[in-house]
C-alpha positions in Angstrom: 60.9 -27.8 -84.9 64.1 -27.7 -86.9 64.9 -30.2 -89.4 68.2 -31.1 -91.3 68.2 -29.4 -95.3 68.7 -32.4 -97.8 70.4 -31.2 -100.9 67.6 -32.2 -103.4 68.4 -32.1 -107.3 64.8 -32.0 -108.2 63.2 -29.1 -106.9 59.6 -29.3 -105.3 57.1 -26.8 -105.4 53.8 -27.5 -102.6 50.7 -25.8 -104.0 49.0 -26.0 -100.6 44.9 -25.1 -99.8 44.4 -22.1 -97.6 42.2 -24.6 -95.4 45.1 -27.0 -95.0 48.0 -24.9 -93.9 46.5 -24.9 -90.0 46.3 -28.3 -89.7 48.6 -29.6 -86.9 50.1 -32.5 -88.3 50.2 -31.1 -91.8 53.3 -32.3 -93.5 53.9 -29.6 -95.8 55.9 -27.1 -93.8 58.1 -29.8 -92.5 58.9 -31.2 -96.0 59.9 -27.6 -97.5 62.1 -27.0 -94.2 64.1 -30.2 -94.9 65.0 -29.3 -98.5 67.3 -27.4 -100.0 65.3 -26.7 -103.2 61.4 -26.4 -102.3 58.6 -23.8 -101.9 55.5 -23.8 -100.4 52.6 -21.6 -101.9 49.2 -21.0 -100.2 46.4 -20.0 -102.3 43.9 -21.5 -105.1 45.0 -20.6 -108.1 48.1 -19.1 -110.1 48.4 -18.0 -113.9 50.9 -20.3 -114.6 54.0 -22.4 -113.1 56.3 -19.4 -112.9 53.8 -17.4 -111.2 53.4 -20.1 -108.4 56.9 -21.0 -108.1 57.8 -17.1 -108.1 60.7 -17.7 -110.4 60.9 -18.7 -114.1 60.6 -22.2 -114.9 60.1 -24.4 -118.1 56.9 -26.3 -117.9 58.3 -29.2 -120.0 60.6 -30.0 -117.2 58.3 -30.6 -114.3 56.3 -33.0 -113.4 53.2 -33.2 -111.3 51.8 -35.8 -108.9 48.4 -36.6 -110.2 45.2 -37.1 -108.4 44.7 -40.4 -110.1 45.0 -44.3 -108.7 47.8 -46.5 -110.0 46.4 -49.9 -108.9 46.8 -51.3 -112.1 50.3 -50.2 -112.4 51.7 -51.9 -109.3 54.2 -53.9 -111.4 55.6 -50.9 -112.9 57.3 -49.4 -109.7 56.6 -46.8 -106.8 56.3 -43.9 -109.4 54.2 -44.6 -112.5 54.2 -41.4 -115.1 50.8 -41.5 -117.1 49.5 -39.9 -120.4 46.3 -37.2 -120.1 43.7 -40.3 -120.0 45.8 -41.7 -117.2 47.1 -44.8 -118.8 51.0 -45.5 -117.9 53.3 -44.5 -120.4 55.3 -47.5 -121.9 58.5 -46.1 -121.7 58.9 -45.1 -117.9 62.3 -44.4 -117.8 62.0 -41.6 -120.6 59.3 -39.8 -118.8 61.1 -39.5 -115.8 64.4 -38.3 -117.3 65.2 -34.6 -117.5 62.4 -34.1 -114.5 63.6 -30.8 -113.2 61.0 -30.2 -110.2 57.9 -31.5 -109.2 54.5 -30.0 -108.0 52.6 -31.4 -104.9 49.0 -30.7 -104.4 48.7 -30.5 -100.5 45.2 -30.9 -98.8 42.4 -33.6 -98.6 41.1 -35.0 -101.3 38.5 -32.6 -102.2 40.9 -29.4 -101.7 43.7 -31.3 -103.8 40.9 -31.5 -106.5 39.8 -28.0 -106.3 43.6 -27.0 -106.9 43.9 -29.1 -109.7 40.6 -27.7 -111.4 41.8 -24.6 -110.7 45.4 -24.2 -112.5 44.8 -25.5 -116.2 48.4 -25.0 -116.5 49.1 -28.3 -114.5 47.9 -30.3 -117.4 50.8 -28.8 -119.3 53.4 -31.0 -116.5 53.9 -34.7 -116.8 51.6 -36.7 -114.6 53.1 -38.9 -112.0 51.3 -41.0 -109.4 53.0 -42.9 -106.4 52.3 -46.0 -105.8 52.8 -46.8 -101.8 54.7 -49.8 -100.4 53.2 -49.5 -96.8 50.4 -47.7 -95.2 51.0 -43.9 -94.0 53.0 -43.2 -90.9 50.1 -41.4 -89.6 48.6 -44.5 -88.4 45.9 -43.7 -86.2 46.5 -40.1 -85.7 45.0 -39.1 -88.9 42.5 -40.5 -91.1 43.1 -40.7 -94.7 40.6 -40.9 -97.4 41.5 -44.4 -98.9 43.9 -47.0 -97.6 46.7 -46.4 -100.0 46.6 -42.8 -99.4 49.8 -41.0 -97.7 50.6 -37.6 -96.2 52.1 -34.8 -99.1 55.4 -35.6 -97.1 55.5 -39.4 -97.6 54.9 -38.8 -101.7 57.2 -36.4 -102.3 59.8 -38.8 -100.7 58.9 -41.7 -102.4 59.0 -39.7 -105.9 62.1 -37.8 -105.1 63.9 -40.9 -104.0 63.1 -42.4 -107.6 63.5 -39.4 -109.8 66.9 -39.0 -107.8 67.9 -42.4 -107.8 68.5 -42.0 -104.2 66.8 -44.6 -101.8 68.3 -43.0 -98.9 66.4 -39.9 -99.5 63.0 -41.3 -98.4 64.3 -42.4 -94.9 65.9 -38.9 -94.7 62.5 -37.2 -95.0 60.7 -39.7 -93.1 63.0 -39.3 -90.1 61.6 -35.6 -89.0 58.2 -36.7 -89.9 58.5 -39.6 -87.4 59.8 -37.2 -84.9 56.8 -35.1 -85.4 54.5 -38.1 -85.1 56.2 -39.4 -81.8 55.8 -36.0 -80.3 52.0 -35.6 -81.2 51.6 -39.2 -79.9 53.2 -38.1 -76.5 51.2 -35.1 -76.2 47.8 -37.1 -77.1 47.4 -35.3 -80.3 45.0 -36.5 -83.0 43.6 -34.6 -85.5 40.7 -37.2 -86.3 39.7 -39.9 -84.1 39.8 -43.3 -86.5 37.0 -45.9 -86.5 39.4 -48.5 -87.9 36.0 -50.4 -89.0 35.4 -48.3 -91.6 39.0 -48.2 -93.0 38.4 -52.0 -93.9 
């Protein structure tokens, strides 16, 4: 399935756990295909940001979507910058300024944690968390680990729309994802049968 190219200003690097690459409804490939400036790298560990990105990069100009929670930060907006202790920074605007790129960790929660711990250079990047304003578009097609969890594509769409000050980018990225999900529903594809009683 082809997707339109979106000319993003903030570059994206998706670090994908090897066990995630064969997921039928995974979004990393679709996300990277949709963006003009995005790289998908599959593996478990890399020496540094430049090694993972396959080009020179300055860590101080990059952020990473961290695996923490921003439940206590919902009043700060959809994208929250954190310090190394997980506390929201006082000056959110300054933290978002001059971010040239964003690293995403693609995999389930356990896989994403493994990527985080195996790549200590990630701690040199500005940490961000997203605060979703709606459940994942996956609906009943794929069970998420937490009620507020969303796909890699949805998290990137939200983060990039904030960092670039372009709300329309979010829907542009959601459009091919919605099409993928519609095709999956029409074909009866489901990665996990959800017991909704367990999600309450």
